[in-house]
MARBA-3410 file (N, C-alpha, C, O; in Angstrom, 1 decimal):
175
4.8,33.4,18.1,3.5,32.7,18.0,3.4,31.7,19.1,4.3,30.9,19.3 ~ 2.3,31.7,19.9,2.0,30.8,20.9,1.6,29.5,20.4,0.8,29.5,19.5 ~ 2.0,28.4,20.9,1.6,27.1,20.5,1.0,26.4,21.7,1.5,26.4,22.8 ~ -0.2,25.7,21.5,-0.8,25.0,22.7,-0.2,23.7,22.8,0.3,23.1,21.8 ~ -0.2,23.2,24.0,0.2,21.8,24.1,-0.6,20.8,23.4,0.0,19.8,22.9
-1.9,21.0,23.3,-2.7,20.1,22.6,-2.3,19.9,21.1,-2.3,18.8,20.6 ~ -2.0,21.1,20.5,-1.7,21.1,19.1,-0.3,20.4,18.9,-0.1,19.8,17.8 ~ 0.6,20.5,19.8,1.9,19.8,19.7,1.7,18.4,19.9,2.3,17.6,19.1 ~ 0.9,17.9,20.8,0.6,16.5,21.0,-0.1,15.9,19.8,0.3,14.8,19.4 ~ -1.1,16.6,19.3,-1.7,16.0,18.1,-0.8,15.9,17.0,-0.7,14.9,16.4
0.0,17.0,16.7,1.0,17.0,15.6,2.0,15.9,15.8,2.5,15.3,14.8 ~ 2.5,15.6,17.0,3.4,14.6,17.3,2.9,13.2,17.0,3.5,12.4,16.4 ~ 1.6,13.0,17.5,0.9,11.8,17.3,0.7,11.5,15.9,0.8,10.3,15.4 ~ 0.4,12.5,15.0,0.1,12.4,13.7,1.5,12.1,12.9,1.6,11.2,12.0 ~ 2.5,12.7,13.3,3.8,12.4,12.6,4.2,11.0,13.0,4.8,10.3,12.1
4.0,10.5,14.3,4.4,9.2,14.6,3.6,8.1,13.9,4.2,7.2,13.4 ~ 2.3,8.3,13.8,1.4,7.4,13.1,1.7,7.3,11.6,1.6,6.3,11.0 ~ 2.1,8.5,11.1,2.4,8.5,9.6,3.7,7.8,9.3,3.9,7.3,8.2 ~ 4.6,7.7,10.3,5.9,7.0,10.1,5.8,5.6,10.5,6.6,4.7,10.0 ~ 4.8,5.2,11.2,4.7,3.8,11.7,4.3,2.9,10.5,3.4,3.3,9.8
4.9,1.7,10.4,4.5,0.9,9.3,3.0,0.4,9.5,2.6,0.2,10.7 ~ 2.4,0.2,8.4,0.9,-0.3,8.4,1.0,-1.9,8.6,1.9,-2.5,8.1 ~ 0.0,-2.5,9.3,0.1,-3.9,9.6,-0.1,-4.7,8.2,-0.9,-4.3,7.3 ~ 0.6,-5.8,8.1,0.5,-6.6,6.9,-0.8,-7.3,6.8,-1.5,-7.3,5.8 ~ -1.2,-7.9,7.9,-2.4,-8.7,8.0,-3.3,-8.1,9.0,-2.9,-8.0,10.2
-4.5,-7.7,8.6,-5.5,-7.2,9.5,-6.2,-8.3,10.2,-6.5,-9.3,9.7 ~ -6.5,-8.0,11.5,-7.3,-8.9,12.2,-8.8,-8.7,12.0,-9.2,-7.6,12.1 ~ -9.6,-9.7,11.8,-10.9,-9.5,11.6,-11.7,-10.2,12.7,-11.3,-11.2,13.2 ~ -12.8,-9.5,13.1,-13.7,-10.0,14.2,-15.1,-10.0,13.7,-15.5,-9.1,13.0 ~ -15.7,-11.1,14.0,-17.1,-11.3,13.6,-18.1,-10.5,14.6,-18.0,-10.7,15.8
-18.8,-9.6,14.0,-19.7,-8.8,14.8,-21.1,-9.2,14.5,-21.4,-9.8,13.4 ~ -22.1,-8.8,15.3,-23.5,-9.1,15.1,-24.3,-7.9,15.4,-24.1,-7.1,16.3 ~ -25.4,-7.8,14.5,-26.3,-6.7,14.7,-27.7,-7.2,14.8,-28.0,-8.2,14.0 ~ -28.5,-6.8,15.6,-29.9,-7.2,15.7,-30.8,-6.1,15.6,-30.7,-5.0,16.2 ~ -31.9,-6.2,14.7,-32.8,-5.3,14.4,-34.2,-5.6,14.8,-34.7,-6.7,14.5
-34.9,-4.8,15.6,-36.3,-5.0,16.0,-37.1,-4.9,14.7,-37.0,-4.0,13.9 ~ -38.0,-5.9,14.6,-38.8,-6.0,13.3,-39.7,-4.9,13.1,-40.1,-4.5,12.0 ~ -40.1,-4.3,14.3,-41.0,-3.1,14.2,-40.3,-2.0,13.5,-41.0,-1.1,12.9 ~ -39.0,-1.9,13.5,-38.2,-0.8,12.9,-37.8,-1.3,11.5,-37.7,-0.6,10.6 ~ -37.4,-2.6,11.4,-36.7,-3.1,10.2,-37.6,-3.5,9.1,-37.2,-3.6,7.9
-38.9,-3.8,9.4,-39.9,-4.3,8.4,-41.0,-3.4,8.1,-41.4,-2.6,8.9 ~ -41.5,-3.6,6.9,-42.6,-2.8,6.5,-43.4,-3.6,5.4,-42.9,-4.6,4.8 ~ -44.6,-3.2,5.1,-45.4,-3.8,4.0,-44.6,-3.5,2.7,-44.3,-2.3,2.4 ~ -44.5,-4.5,1.9,-43.8,-4.4,0.6,-44.7,-3.5,-0.4,-44.2,-2.7,-1.1 ~ -46.0,-3.7,-0.3,-47.0,-3.0,-1.0,-47.9,-2.2,0.0,-48.9,-2.8,0.4
-47.6,-1.1,0.4,-48.4,-0.4,1.5,-49.8,-0.2,1.1,-50.1,0.0,-0.1 ~ -50.7,-0.5,2.1,-52.1,-0.3,2.0,-52.7,0.0,3.3,-52.0,-0.2,4.4 ~ -53.9,0.6,3.4,-54.5,0.8,4.6,-55.5,-0.2,5.0,-56.0,-0.3,6.1 ~ -55.7,-1.1,4.0,-56.6,-2.3,4.3,-55.9,-3.5,4.6,-55.7,-4.4,3.8 ~ -55.3,-3.6,5.8,-54.5,-4.7,6.2,-54.6,-5.0,7.7,-54.9,-4.1,8.5
-54.3,-6.1,8.0,-54.2,-6.5,9.5,-52.7,-6.8,9.7,-52.5,-7.5,10.7 ~ -51.8,-6.3,9.0,-50.3,-6.6,9.2,-49.8,-5.2,9.8,-50.0,-4.2,9.2 ~ -49.1,-5.4,10.9,-48.5,-4.2,11.5,-47.4,-4.5,12.5,-47.3,-5.6,12.9 ~ -46.6,-3.5,12.8,-45.5,-3.7,13.8,-46.2,-3.7,15.2,-47.0,-2.9,15.5 ~ -45.8,-4.7,16.0,-46.3,-4.8,17.4,-45.0,-5.0,18.2,-43.9,-5.2,17.6
-45.2,-5.0,19.5,-44.1,-5.2,20.5,-43.6,-6.6,20.3,-42.4,-6.9,20.6 ~ -44.4,-7.6,19.8,-44.0,-8.9,19.7,-43.5,-9.3,18.2,-43.3,-10.5,17.9 ~ -43.4,-8.4,17.4,-42.9,-8.6,16.1,-43.8,-8.0,15.0,-44.9,-7.4,15.3 ~ -43.4,-8.0,13.8,-44.2,-7.5,12.6,-45.2,-8.6,12.3,-44.8,-9.6,11.6 ~ -46.4,-8.5,12.7,-47.4,-9.5,12.7,-48.4,-9.4,11.6,-48.8,-8.3,11.2
-48.8,-10.6,11.1,-49.9,-10.7,10.2,-51.1,-11.3,11.0,-51.3,-12.5,11.1 ~ -52.0,-10.4,11.5,-53.2,-10.8,12.2,-54.4,-11.1,11.3,-55.5,-11.3,11.8 ~ -54.1,-10.9,9.9,-55.2,-11.1,9.0,-55.5,-12.5,8.6,-55.1,-13.4,9.2 ~ -56.3,-12.6,7.5,-56.7,-13.9,7.0,-56.1,-14.3,5.7,-56.3,-15.4,5.1 ~ -55.3,-13.3,5.1,-54.6,-13.5,3.9,-53.1,-13.2,4.0,-52.7,-12.5,4.9
-52.3,-13.8,3.1,-50.9,-13.6,3.1,-50.6,-12.2,2.5,-51.4,-11.7,1.7 ~ -49.5,-11.6,2.9,-49.0,-10.3,2.3,-47.5,-10.3,2.3,-46.8,-11.0,3.0 ~ -47.0,-9.5,1.4,-45.6,-9.3,1.2,-45.0,-8.3,2.2,-45.4,-7.2,2.3 ~ -44.0,-8.7,3.0,-43.3,-7.9,4.0,-41.9,-7.9,3.6,-41.3,-8.9,3.4 ~ -41.3,-6.6,3.7,-39.8,-6.5,3.4,-39.1,-6.0,4.7,-39.5,-5.0,5.3
-37.9,-6.6,5.0,-37.1,-6.2,6.1,-35.8,-5.9,5.6,-35.2,-6.7,4.7 ~ -35.1,-4.8,6.1,-33.8,-4.4,5.5,-32.9,-4.1,6.6,-33.3,-3.7,7.8 ~ -31.6,-4.3,6.3,-30.5,-3.9,7.1,-29.4,-3.4,6.3,-29.3,-3.8,5.1 ~ -28.5,-2.6,6.9,-27.2,-2.2,6.1,-26.0,-2.5,6.9,-26.1,-2.7,8.1 ~ -24.9,-2.5,6.4,-23.7,-2.7,7.0,-23.3,-1.6,7.9,-23.3,-0.5,7.5
-23.1,-1.9,9.2,-22.8,-0.9,10.2,-21.5,-0.2,10.1,-21.3,0.8,10.8 ~ -20.6,-0.8,9.3,-19.2,-0.3,9.1,-18.8,-0.4,7.7,-19.5,-1.1,6.9 ~ -17.9,0.3,7.3,-17.5,0.3,5.8,-16.2,-0.4,5.5,-15.6,-0.3,4.5 ~ -15.8,-1.3,6.5,-14.6,-2.0,6.3,-14.7,-3.5,6.2,-13.9,-4.3,6.5 ~ -15.9,-3.9,5.6,-16.1,-5.4,5.4,-17.5,-5.5,4.6,-18.0,-4.6,4.0
-18.0,-6.8,4.7,-19.3,-7.1,4.0,-20.1,-7.9,5.0,-19.5,-8.6,5.9 ~ -21.4,-7.9,4.8,-22.3,-8.8,5.5,-21.9,-10.2,5.2,-21.6,-10.5,4.0 ~ -21.9,-11.1,6.2,-21.7,-12.5,5.9,-22.9,-13.4,6.1,-23.0,-14.5,5.7 ~ -23.9,-12.8,6.8,-25.1,-13.6,7.1,-26.3,-12.7,7.5,-26.1,-11.7,8.2 ~ -27.4,-12.9,7.0,-28.7,-12.3,7.3,-29.7,-13.3,7.6,-30.0,-14.2,6.8
-30.4,-13.1,8.9,-31.3,-14.1,9.3,-32.5,-13.4,9.8,-32.4,-12.4,10.6 ~ -33.7,-13.9,9.4,-35.0,-13.5,9.9,-35.5,-14.6,10.9,-35.3,-15.8,10.7 ~ -36.1,-14.1,12.0,-36.7,-15.1,13.0,-38.2,-14.8,12.9,-38.7,-13.7,12.8 ~ -38.9,-16.0,13.0,-40.4,-16.0,12.9,-41.1,-16.7,14.1,-40.4,-17.4,14.8 ~ -42.4,-16.4,14.3,-43.1,-17.1,15.3,-44.5,-17.3,14.7,-45.2,-16.4,14.3
-45.0,-18.6,14.7,-46.4,-18.9,14.3,-47.2,-18.8,15.5,-46.9,-19.3,16.5 ~ -48.4,-18.2,15.5,-49.3,-18.1,16.6,-50.7,-18.6,16.3,-51.7,-18.0,16.6 ~ -50.6,-19.8,15.6,-51.9,-20.6,15.3,-51.6,-22.1,15.3,-50.5,-22.5,15.6 ~ -52.7,-22.9,15.0,-52.5,-24.3,15.1,-52.2,-24.9,13.7,-52.5,-26.1,13.5 ~ -51.7,-24.1,12.8,-51.4,-24.6,11.4,-49.9,-24.4,11.1,-49.3,-23.4,11.4
-49.4,-25.4,10.4,-48.1,-25.3,10.0,-48.1,-24.4,8.7,-49.0,-24.3,8.0 ~ -46.9,-23.6,8.5,-46.9,-22.7,7.4,-45.6,-22.9,6.6,-44.5,-23.1,7.1 ~ -45.7,-22.8,5.3,-44.6,-22.9,4.4,-44.7,-21.8,3.4,-45.7,-21.6,2.7 ~ -43.6,-21.0,3.4,-43.7,-19.8,2.6,-42.3,-19.4,2.1,-41.3,-19.7,2.8 ~ -42.2,-18.6,1.0,-40.9,-18.2,0.5,-40.5,-16.8,0.9,-41.3,-15.9,1.2
-39.2,-16.6,1.0,-38.5,-15.4,1.3,-37.4,-15.2,0.3,-36.7,-16.1,0.0 ~ -37.2,-13.9,-0.2,-36.1,-13.7,-1.1,-35.2,-12.6,-0.6,-35.7,-11.5,-0.2 ~ -34.0,-12.9,-0.5,-32.9,-12.0,-0.1,-32.3,-11.3,-1.3,-32.0,-11.9,-2.3 ~ -32.1,-10.0,-1.2,-31.5,-9.2,-2.2,-30.3,-8.5,-1.5,-30.5,-7.8,-0.5 ~ -29.1,-8.6,-2.1,-27.9,-8.0,-1.7,-27.3,-7.0,-2.8,-27.7,-7.2,-4.0
-26.6,-6.1,-2.4,-26.0,-5.2,-3.3,-26.6,-3.8,-3.4,-27.6,-3.5,-2.6 ~ -26.2,-3.0,-4.2,-26.7,-1.7,-4.4,-26.9,-1.4,-5.9,-26.1,-1.7,-6.7 ~ -28.1,-0.8,-6.2,-28.3,-0.6,-7.7,-27.3,0.4,-8.2,-27.2,1.5,-7.5 ~ -26.7,0.1,-9.3,-25.8,1.0,-9.9,-25.7,0.6,-11.4,-26.4,-0.3,-11.9 ~ -24.8,1.3,-12.1,-24.6,1.1,-13.6,-24.1,-0.3,-13.8,-24.3,-0.8,-14.9
-23.5,-1.0,-12.9,-23.0,-2.3,-13.1,-24.1,-3.4,-12.8,-23.9,-4.6,-13.0 ~ -25.2,-3.0,-12.2,-26.2,-4.0,-11.9,-25.8,-5.0,-10.9,-26.1,-6.2,-11.0 ~ -25.0,-4.7,-9.9,-24.6,-5.6,-8.9,-25.6,-6.0,-7.9,-25.4,-5.7,-6.7 ~ -26.6,-6.6,-8.3,-27.7,-7.0,-7.4,-27.8,-8.4,-7.4,-27.7,-9.0,-8.5 ~ -27.9,-9.2,-6.3,-28.1,-10.6,-6.3,-29.3,-11.0,-5.6,-29.7,-10.3,-4.6
-29.9,-12.1,-6.0,-31.2,-12.5,-5.4,-31.1,-14.0,-5.0,-30.5,-14.8,-5.7 ~ -31.7,-14.4,-4.0,-31.7,-15.8,-3.5,-33.1,-16.1,-2.9,-33.4,-15.4,-1.9 ~ -33.8,-17.0,-3.3,-35.1,-17.3,-2.6,-35.0,-18.7,-2.0,-34.4,-19.6,-2.5 ~ -35.5,-18.7,-0.7,-35.6,-20.0,0.1,-36.9,-20.1,0.7,-37.7,-19.1,0.8 ~ -37.2,-21.3,1.1,-38.5,-21.6,1.7,-38.4,-21.8,3.2,-37.4,-22.4,3.7
-39.3,-21.2,3.9,-39.4,-21.3,5.4,-40.5,-22.4,5.6,-41.6,-22.3,5.1 ~ -40.2,-23.4,6.4,-41.2,-24.3,7.0,-41.3,-24.2,8.4,-40.5,-24.6,9.2 ~ -42.4,-23.6,8.8,-42.7,-23.2,10.3,-43.9,-24.1,10.8,-45.0,-24.0,10.2 ~ -43.5,-24.8,11.9,-44.5,-25.6,12.5,-45.6,-24.8,13.3,-45.3,-23.7,13.7 ~ -46.7,-25.4,13.5,-47.8,-24.7,14.3,-47.3,-24.2,15.6,-46.6,-25.0,16.3
-47.7,-23.1,16.0,-47.3,-22.5,17.3,-45.8,-22.6,17.6,-45.5,-23.0,18.8 ~ -45.0,-22.4,16.6,-43.6,-22.6,16.8,-42.8,-21.4,16.3,-43.3,-20.6,15.5 ~ -41.6,-21.4,16.8,-40.6,-20.3,16.4,-39.6,-21.0,15.3,-39.4,-22.2,15.3 ~ -39.1,-20.2,14.4,-38.2,-20.7,13.4,-37.4,-19.6,12.8,-37.6,-18.4,13.1 ~ -36.5,-19.9,12.0,-35.5,-18.9,11.4,-35.2,-19.2,10.0,-35.4,-20.4,9.6
-34.7,-18.3,9.2,-34.3,-18.5,7.9,-33.1,-17.6,7.6,-33.2,-16.4,7.7 ~ -31.9,-18.2,7.3,-30.7,-17.4,7.1,-30.3,-17.5,5.6,-30.5,-18.4,4.9 ~ -29.6,-16.4,5.3,-29.0,-16.3,3.9,-27.4,-16.0,4.2,-27.0,-15.0,4.8 ~ -26.6,-16.9,3.6,-25.2,-16.7,3.8,-24.5,-17.0,2.5,-25.1,-17.4,1.6 ~ -23.1,-16.8,2.5,-22.3,-16.9,1.3,-22.5,-18.3,0.6,-22.6,-18.3,-0.7
-22.5,-19.4,1.3,-22.8,-20.7,0.6,-24.1,-20.8,-0.3,-24.2,-21.5,-1.3 ~ -25.0,-20.0,0.2,-26.3,-19.9,-0.6,-26.1,-19.3,-2.0,-27.0,-19.5,-2.9 ~ -25.1,-18.6,-2.2,-24.8,-17.9,-3.5,-23.6,-18.6,-4.1,-23.0,-18.0,-5.0 ~ -23.2,-19.7,-3.7,-22.1,-20.5,-4.4,-20.7,-20.3,-3.7,-19.7,-20.8,-4.2 ~ -20.6,-19.7,-2.5,-19.4,-19.8,-1.8,-18.9,-18.3,-1.5,-19.7,-17.4,-1.5
-17.6,-18.2,-1.2,-17.1,-17.0,-0.9,-17.2,-16.8,0.7,-17.7,-17.7,1.4 ~ -16.6,-15.7,1.1,-16.6,-15.4,2.5,-17.7,-14.4,3.0,-17.9,-14.1,4.2 ~ -18.4,-13.8,2.1,-19.4,-12.9,2.4,-20.6,-12.9,1.5,-20.5,-13.6,0.4 ~ -21.7,-12.3,1.7,-22.8,-12.1,0.8,-22.3,-11.4,-0.4,-21.6,-10.4,-0.3 ~ -22.6,-11.7,-1.6,-22.2,-11.0,-2.8,-22.7,-9.5,-2.6,-23.8,-9.2,-2.3
-21.7,-8.7,-2.9,-22.0,-7.2,-2.8,-22.8,-6.9,-1.6,-23.7,-6.1,-1.6 ~ -22.3,-7.4,-0.4,-23.0,-7.4,0.8,-22.9,-6.1,1.6,-22.5,-6.1,2.8 ~ -23.2,-5.0,1.0,-23.3,-3.7,1.7,-24.7,-3.5,2.3,-24.8,-3.1,3.5 ~ -25.8,-3.9,1.6,-27.1,-3.8,2.1,-27.8,-5.2,1.9,-27.4,-6.0,1.1 ~ -28.8,-5.4,2.7,-29.6,-6.6,2.6,-31.0,-6.3,2.8,-31.3,-5.6,3.7
-31.9,-6.9,2.0,-33.3,-6.9,2.2,-33.8,-8.2,2.0,-33.3,-9.0,1.2 ~ -34.8,-8.6,2.8,-35.4,-9.9,2.7,-36.9,-9.7,2.6,-37.5,-9.1,3.5 ~ -37.5,-10.2,1.5,-39.0,-10.0,1.3,-39.6,-11.3,1.5,-39.2,-12.3,0.8 ~ -40.7,-11.4,2.3,-41.3,-12.7,2.6,-42.8,-12.6,2.2,-43.4,-11.5,2.4 ~ -43.4,-13.6,1.7,-44.8,-13.7,1.5,-45.4,-14.2,2.8,-45.6,-15.4,2.9
-45.6,-13.3,3.8,-45.9,-13.7,5.2,-47.3,-14.1,5.3,-48.3,-13.4,5.0 ~ -47.5,-15.4,5.7,-48.8,-16.0,5.8,-49.6,-15.4,7.0,-49.0,-14.7,7.8 ~ -50.9,-15.6,7.1,-51.6,-15.1,8.2,-51.2,-15.9,9.5,-50.8,-17.0,9.4 ~ -51.2,-15.2,10.6,-50.9,-15.7,11.9,-49.5,-16.1,12.1,-49.1,-17.0,12.9 ~ -48.6,-15.4,11.3,-47.1,-15.5,11.5,-46.6,-14.0,11.7,-47.0,-13.0,11.2
-45.6,-14.1,12.6,-44.9,-12.9,12.9,-43.4,-12.9,12.6,-42.8,-13.9,12.8 ~ -42.8,-11.8,12.1,-41.3,-11.7,12.0,-40.9,-11.0,13.3,-41.4,-9.9,13.6 ~ -40.1,-11.8,14.1,-39.7,-11.2,15.4,-38.4,-10.4,15.4,-38.3,-9.5,16.2 ~ -37.4,-10.8,14.6,-36.2,-10.1,14.6,-35.5,-10.3,13.3,-35.7,-11.4,12.6 ~ -34.7,-9.4,12.9,-33.7,-9.5,11.8,-32.3,-9.4,12.3,-32.0,-8.4,13.0
-31.4,-10.3,12.0,-30.1,-10.2,12.5,-29.1,-10.2,11.3,-29.4,-10.7,10.3 ~ -27.9,-9.7,11.6,-26.9,-9.7,10.6,-25.6,-10.0,11.3,-25.4,-9.7,12.4 ~ -24.7,-10.6,10.5,-23.3,-10.8,10.9,-22.4,-10.2,9.9,-22.6,-10.3,8.7 ~ -21.3,-9.7,10.4,-20.3,-9.1,9.4,-18.9,-9.1,10.1,-18.8,-9.3,11.3 ~ -17.9,-9.1,9.2,-16.6,-9.0,9.6,-16.1,-7.6,9.7,-16.3,-6.8,8.8
-15.4,-7.3,10.9,-14.9,-6.0,11.1,-13.4,-6.0,11.2,-12.9,-6.9,12.0 ~ -12.7,-5.2,10.6,-11.2,-5.1,10.6,-11.0,-4.3,11.9,-11.3,-3.2,12.1 ~ -10.3,-5.1,12.9,-10.0,-4.5,14.2,-8.4,-4.2,14.3,-7.9,-4.1,15.4 ~ -7.7,-4.2,13.2,-6.3,-4.1,13.2,-5.5,-5.3,13.5,-6.1,-6.4,13.4 ~ -4.3,-5.2,13.7,-3.5,-6.4,13.9,-3.1,-6.5,15.4,-2.4,-7.5,15.7
END
């Protein structure tokens, strides 16, 4: 039977890695992910009668009434949890805005491991601002509770745009 060099190398590498001891302490690195709001956000209650839509400059509310917008992200790797989720906003009128956003983490399952946290955004007229959700908002820990997925729903006022959604997470990079 002929054996290829590639199969011998792969077999040897596998045998060596199987015999090598596993690291005791894994090294963690903080990674960041940024999501364009045109991709990450949508109307929470879809309708055709709205002035809210994705634009090159953000998910904008060009209307005269507030509406609910939901933005979501998921963990890009399976070896950690989300540690921070932040929405960035821009007001494009001469009025200050104050509105609520609710973050939801976890995945629906039989254990009901879903967590909610509501915070208020205070955005000055013609200004940019942000709102983040992190472990201390939920009472501590090193990550968002059940931080596999994150969605943030905001009561987006008129003349405000969501420009970006960012997340931070810990990734195991070995020792």
